[in-house]
C-alpha positions as CSV (number, residue, x, y, z in Angstrom):
1,X,-13.1,-16.8,-39.1
2,X,-12.2,-15.2,-42.5
3,X,-11.5,-11.3,-41.5
4,X,-12.8,-8.6,-44.2
5,X,-10.4,-5.2,-43.6
6,X,-11.5,-3.6,-40.6
7,X,-12.5,-0.2,-42.1
8,X,-14.8,-2.6,-43.9
9,X,-16.3,-4.5,-41.1
10,X,-16.5,-1.4,-39.2
11,X,-18.7,0.4,-42.1
12,X,-21.0,-2.7,-42.0
13,X,-20.9,-3.3,-38.1
14,X,-24.8,-2.5,-36.5
15,X,-23.3,-1.0,-33.8
16,X,-21.5,1.8,-36.2
17,X,-23.8,4.8,-37.0
18,X,-23.0,8.2,-37.7
19,X,-19.5,7.9,-37.9
20,X,-19.1,6.1,-34.4
21,X,-19.8,3.2,-32.6
22,X,-23.1,3.3,-30.4
23,X,-24.6,1.7,-27.6
24,X,-27.6,-0.3,-28.0
25,X,-29.6,2.3,-25.8
26,X,-28.9,6.1,-25.3
27,X,-25.9,6.2,-23.3
28,X,-24.9,10.0,-22.4
29,X,-21.3,10.2,-20.7
30,X,-22.5,12.5,-18.3
31,X,-26.3,14.0,-17.1
32,X,-27.6,16.8,-18.9
33,X,-27.4,19.2,-15.9
34,X,-23.6,18.6,-15.2
35,X,-21.0,20.5,-17.2
36,X,-17.7,19.0,-17.8
37,X,-16.0,22.4,-16.3
38,X,-17.9,20.9,-13.2
39,X,-16.5,17.3,-13.3
40,X,-13.3,18.7,-13.9
41,X,-13.2,20.9,-10.8
42,X,-14.6,17.8,-8.6
43,X,-11.5,15.7,-9.9
44,X,-9.2,18.4,-8.7
45,X,-10.9,18.5,-5.1
46,X,-10.8,14.5,-4.3
47,X,-10.4,13.4,-0.7
48,X,-7.3,12.1,0.4
49,X,-9.4,8.4,1.4
50,X,-9.4,7.8,-2.7
51,X,-5.8,6.5,-2.0
52,X,-5.2,3.5,0.7
53,X,-3.0,5.3,3.0
54,X,-0.1,2.3,3.6
55,X,1.1,0.0,0.8
56,X,-1.6,-2.5,-0.5
57,X,-0.9,-6.3,0.7
58,X,-0.2,-8.5,-2.2
59,X,1.0,-12.1,-3.1
60,X,3.9,-12.5,-5.6
61,X,2.3,-15.9,-7.3
62,X,5.0,-17.3,-9.9
63,X,2.8,-17.3,-12.7
64,X,5.6,-19.7,-14.6
65,X,4.8,-22.6,-11.9
66,X,1.4,-22.7,-11.7
67,X,0.7,-26.1,-13.4
68,X,-3.0,-26.5,-12.7
69,X,-5.7,-28.8,-13.9
70,X,-8.3,-26.4,-12.9
71,X,-8.8,-22.7,-14.2
72,X,-6.2,-20.5,-12.0
73,X,-6.8,-16.9,-11.7
74,X,-4.3,-14.2,-10.6
75,X,-5.7,-10.8,-10.6
76,X,-2.7,-7.7,-10.9
77,X,-5.4,-5.1,-9.6
78,X,-7.8,-3.1,-11.4
79,X,-8.8,-4.8,-14.6
80,X,-5.8,-7.1,-15.3
81,X,-5.5,-10.8,-14.7
82,X,-3.9,-13.9,-15.8
83,X,-5.7,-17.2,-16.3
84,X,-4.0,-20.8,-16.6
85,X,-5.5,-24.1,-17.0
86,X,-3.2,-27.1,-18.1
87,X,-0.5,-24.8,-19.6
88,X,-2.9,-22.7,-21.6
89,X,-2.4,-19.1,-21.1
90,X,-4.7,-16.2,-20.9
91,X,-4.1,-12.7,-20.3
92,X,-6.7,-9.7,-19.7
93,X,-6.5,-6.2,-20.3
94,X,-2.9,-6.0,-18.6
95,X,-2.0,-2.6,-17.2
96,X,1.5,-3.4,-15.7
97,X,3.7,0.1,-16.3
98,X,2.7,1.7,-13.1
99,X,0.4,4.0,-14.8
100,X,-2.9,4.0,-16.4
101,X,-2.6,7.2,-18.7
102,X,-0.9,8.4,-21.8
103,X,2.0,9.9,-19.6
104,X,3.6,7.9,-16.9
105,X,3.4,10.4,-14.2
106,X,-0.3,10.3,-14.1
107,X,-2.6,8.0,-12.6
108,X,-0.4,6.2,-10.8
109,X,-0.5,3.0,-9.5
110,X,-1.0,2.5,-5.4
111,X,2.0,1.6,-3.8
112,X,2.3,-2.3,-3.4
113,X,-0.3,-2.6,-6.1
114,X,2.4,-3.1,-8.8
115,X,4.3,-6.2,-8.0
116,X,3.8,-7.7,-11.4
117,X,5.8,-6.2,-14.1
118,X,5.8,-7.5,-18.1
119,X,8.9,-9.5,-17.2
120,X,6.9,-11.5,-15.0
121,X,4.4,-12.6,-17.4
122,X,5.1,-16.3,-19.0
123,X,4.4,-16.7,-23.1
124,X,0.6,-16.3,-23.5
125,X,-1.9,-18.4,-25.8
126,X,-4.1,-15.9,-25.8
127,X,-4.5,-12.0,-24.6
128,X,-7.4,-10.4,-24.5
129,X,-8.0,-6.6,-24.6
130,X,-11.6,-5.4,-24.0
131,X,-11.2,-1.7,-25.5
132,X,-8.7,0.9,-26.0
133,X,-9.0,3.0,-22.8
134,X,-5.6,3.6,-21.1
135,X,-6.8,1.7,-18.1
136,X,-7.3,-1.4,-20.3
137,X,-5.2,-0.9,-23.4
138,X,-1.5,0.0,-22.1
139,X,0.9,0.4,-25.1
140,X,4.0,0.5,-22.5
141,X,3.2,-2.7,-21.0
142,X,2.3,-4.9,-24.4
143,X,5.3,-3.6,-26.1
144,X,7.3,-5.7,-23.6
145,X,5.3,-8.6,-24.4
146,X,5.2,-8.8,-28.0
147,X,7.6,-11.7,-28.4
148,X,5.5,-13.7,-26.2
149,X,1.8,-13.5,-27.1
150,X,1.0,-15.9,-29.5
151,X,-3.1,-14.5,-30.6
152,X,-4.7,-11.3,-29.6
153,X,-8.3,-11.1,-29.3
154,X,-9.9,-7.6,-29.1
155,X,-12.8,-5.2,-30.0
156,X,-13.8,-4.2,-33.4
157,X,-11.4,-1.4,-34.5
158,X,-9.0,-1.6,-31.7
159,X,-6.2,-3.0,-34.1
160,X,-5.1,0.5,-34.9
161,X,-4.0,0.8,-31.7
162,X,-2.2,-2.2,-31.7
163,X,0.0,-1.5,-34.7
164,X,3.4,-1.8,-34.6
165,X,3.5,-4.0,-31.4
166,X,1.7,-7.0,-32.8
167,X,2.0,-8.2,-36.3
168,X,-1.8,-7.6,-38.0
169,X,-2.1,-11.7,-38.5
170,X,-1.8,-12.1,-35.0
171,X,-5.0,-10.0,-34.0
172,X,-8.5,-10.9,-34.3
173,X,-11.2,-8.3,-34.0
174,X,-14.8,-9.2,-33.1
175,X,-17.9,-7.2,-33.0
176,X,-20.6,-8.1,-30.6
177,X,-22.0,-11.6,-30.9
178,X,-19.0,-12.8,-33.1
179,X,-17.1,-15.9,-31.7
180,X,-14.5,-18.1,-32.8
181,X,-13.3,-21.5,-31.7
182,X,-9.4,-20.5,-30.6
183,X,-8.5,-24.2,-29.9
184,X,-10.7,-27.3,-29.9
185,X,-11.2,-26.6,-25.9
186,X,-11.5,-22.9,-25.8
187,X,-14.1,-20.6,-27.4
188,X,-14.5,-16.9,-27.2
189,X,-17.5,-14.7,-27.7
190,X,-17.5,-11.1,-28.0
191,X,-20.7,-10.1,-26.2
192,X,-22.2,-6.4,-25.7
193,X,-21.2,-4.0,-23.2
194,X,-22.4,-0.4,-22.5
195,X,-19.7,1.8,-22.4
196,X,-17.6,3.7,-25.1
197,X,-14.0,4.0,-26.4
198,X,-11.4,6.5,-27.2
199,X,-7.5,7.3,-26.6
200,X,-7.1,11.6,-26.7
201,X,-10.0,13.1,-28.0
202,X,-11.7,10.6,-30.4
203,X,-14.4,8.6,-29.2
204,X,-16.3,6.0,-30.7
205,X,-13.7,5.0,-33.3
206,X,-13.5,1.3,-31.7
207,X,-15.9,-0.9,-30.1
208,X,-16.2,-1.6,-26.5
209,X,-16.9,-5.6,-25.5
210,X,-17.4,-8.1,-22.8
211,X,-16.2,-11.7,-23.5
212,X,-17.9,-15.0,-23.0
213,X,-14.9,-17.5,-22.6
214,X,-15.7,-21.4,-22.7
215,X,-12.5,-22.8,-21.3
216,X,-11.9,-26.3,-21.1
217,X,-15.7,-27.3,-19.9
218,X,-15.5,-24.1,-17.6
219,X,-18.0,-21.1,-18.7
220,X,-16.6,-17.5,-17.7
221,X,-17.7,-14.2,-18.2
222,X,-15.1,-11.4,-18.8
223,X,-16.9,-8.0,-18.2
224,X,-14.6,-5.2,-19.2
225,X,-16.3,-1.9,-18.4
226,X,-20.1,-1.4,-18.6
227,X,-22.7,0.5,-17.3
228,X,-25.8,-1.6,-16.3
229,X,-28.4,-2.4,-18.8
230,X,-30.5,-5.0,-20.4
231,X,-27.6,-6.6,-22.3
232,X,-26.5,-8.8,-18.9
233,X,-29.7,-10.8,-18.8
234,X,-29.3,-11.1,-22.4
235,X,-26.0,-12.6,-22.2
236,X,-27.1,-14.8,-19.2
237,X,-30.2,-16.1,-21.0
238,X,-28.1,-17.1,-24.0
239,X,-24.6,-18.2,-22.5
240,X,-25.2,-18.9,-18.7
241,X,-24.8,-20.0,-16.0
242,X,-21.2,-19.0,-15.5
243,X,-18.7,-20.4,-13.1
244,X,-17.2,-17.0,-12.5
245,X,-18.2,-13.7,-13.7
246,X,-15.7,-10.8,-13.8
247,X,-17.8,-7.6,-13.4
248,X,-16.2,-4.0,-12.8
249,X,-16.8,-2.8,-9.1
250,X,-15.0,0.6,-8.7
251,X,-14.2,4.2,-10.2
252,X,-17.9,5.1,-10.4
253,X,-19.4,8.7,-10.0
254,X,-22.8,10.1,-10.0
255,X,-21.6,12.0,-12.8
256,X,-21.4,9.0,-15.3
257,X,-23.9,6.9,-14.3
258,X,-24.6,5.2,-17.7
259,X,-20.9,4.0,-18.4
260,X,-19.8,2.5,-15.1
261,X,-22.0,0.2,-12.6
262,X,-22.4,1.3,-8.7
263,X,-21.5,-2.0,-7.1
264,X,-25.4,-2.3,-6.2
265,X,-25.5,-2.8,-9.9
266,X,-22.8,-5.2,-10.1
267,X,-24.5,-7.5,-7.8
268,X,-27.7,-7.0,-10.1
269,X,-25.8,-7.9,-13.2
270,X,-24.1,-10.7,-11.9
271,X,-27.7,-12.4,-11.1
272,X,-28.9,-11.2,-14.6
273,X,-25.7,-13.3,-15.8
274,X,-26.6,-16.7,-13.7
275,X,-23.5,-16.4,-12.0
276,X,-21.8,-19.1,-9.4
277,X,-19.8,-17.0,-8.2
278,X,-18.7,-13.0,-8.7
279,X,-15.1,-11.5,-9.0
280,X,-15.4,-7.7,-8.5
281,X,-12.6,-5.8,-10.4
282,X,-12.0,-2.4,-11.5
283,X,-10.7,-1.0,-8.4
284,X,-7.6,-1.6,-5.9
285,X,-4.8,-0.2,-8.1
286,X,-5.7,3.3,-9.6
287,X,-7.6,6.6,-8.7
288,X,-10.2,7.8,-11.5
289,X,-13.2,8.7,-9.4
290,X,-14.0,10.4,-6.0
291,X,-15.0,7.9,-3.8
292,X,-12.9,6.1,-0.8
293,X,-10.7,3.6,-2.6
294,X,-12.1,0.8,0.0
295,X,-15.8,1.6,-0.6
296,X,-16.5,-0.5,-3.7
297,X,-15.2,-4.0,-2.2
298,X,-17.5,-2.7,1.0
299,X,-20.7,-2.3,-1.0
300,X,-20.4,-5.2,-3.3
301,X,-20.2,-7.7,-0.7
302,X,-22.7,-6.4,1.5
303,X,-24.9,-6.4,-1.3
304,X,-24.1,-9.9,-2.6
305,X,-24.3,-11.1,1.0
306,X,-28.1,-9.9,0.9
307,X,-29.0,-12.1,-1.8
308,X,-26.5,-15.3,-0.8
309,X,-24.1,-14.8,-4.0
310,X,-20.6,-15.9,-3.4
311,X,-18.1,-13.5,-3.9
312,X,-14.3,-14.3,-4.4
313,X,-12.3,-11.3,-3.1
314,X,-8.4,-12.3,-3.6
315,X,-5.8,-10.0,-2.7
316,X,-3.5,-8.7,-5.6
317,X,-1.6,-12.0,-6.7
318,X,-3.5,-14.7,-4.5
319,X,-4.8,-17.4,-6.7
320,X,-8.3,-18.1,-7.5
321,X,-8.6,-21.8,-8.2
322,X,-12.2,-22.1,-10.4
323,X,-14.4,-24.5,-8.4
324,X,-11.9,-25.2,-5.8
325,X,-10.2,-22.5,-4.0
326,X,-12.4,-18.9,-3.5
327,X,-10.4,-16.5,-1.3
328,X,-13.1,-14.3,0.4
329,X,-11.3,-12.3,3.1
330,X,-12.2,-8.9,3.6
331,X,-8.8,-7.6,3.6
332,X,-9.2,-4.2,2.6
333,X,-10.8,-3.6,5.9
334,X,-7.6,-4.3,7.9
335,X,-5.7,-1.0,6.2
C-alpha cells in the first residue's frame, strides 16, 4: 500500500471527525448518571478477589523451537500472544514488562503470569498493535524487541507512539477496512472496533482496530478491545467463518458498558463472527476493573456451553494448535 503522510490520512479518514477519531455509534465512556469521581472511588475499594490468591500456573513453551505446520498460538496473559506457522512468526500487543501502566509500579502483573520476557521472543516477521492503550502498547517491551521485528502493522495514527522504537519505513498504519498482502500466504485487514484510544490525557488521536488475519489458508479474527455492537456481524458476513476468534473477556464494568464487553456479549460477538472456536483473552494478568479475577472465564464458558460454542482456555504459555489441539481445562477453578 502506498502510504500518504499519517497526518493527511487521519484528516481524510471517515472515522476522524471534530478533531478526534469516533466510533460508528455514539459511545460514551461512562453512563450519564455516573461521575468520574464516583468511578475513581470505586477503583480504590476493589475487593481482594480481583487478584488470584496464589501464583497462577503457567507453562514455559520455548517459542524458538515450535516448528509447526499448523498455526500455533501461545497466550502470554491479558491480550498478548504469539502465533507461528511454518517459521512465520506473529506477535500481537506484547506487554511483557510486568506492568500495564505508564509507571512500572502501577498495574502490576499477577504472580506467575509474567513468565515471558522480551528476551524469550524470537525474530518476529509481523508485529501487530491494535491500539495505543498501555495494556496493549508497552514501550518498555517494544524497545527491547526493536532489532527482532521485521514489520509492524497498527491502527491509523499509532505510528507516532512508536517513534524512536521502529524505523518509520517498517510501520504500516491501517484505517478500518483497509488491508494489505503481507506475504503471498499472509493477508491482514483492519476492521472496526468500538473502543477509544489515548495515552495520558489526550483521547481519540489515533484509531483502535481489530484485525482479520488470513494465514496460510486459515482465517483468524484478532479482536483487540471493543464493546459489543453491530460491527461484529458485519465482519462475520464479510470475512467469516473464522477458524479462531480471539476476543476480550475481562476488565469489564457496569460503569463502562459501551467500550468493553461482558462475557455473555463476548459469546454473542463470537457467534456474529461465525466462529468455529473462541479464545477469550484480556484477563489473567492485570487488574483493571473490580470483578473477581476468575469471574470472566467462568461466565464466558457457561455462556458458550449453553449454545454449544467451542472455547479454548489455555494456561499462560500453553500452546493452542489451530485445528488440532484446543486446551479447555477450567484451570482457574483449581486456584
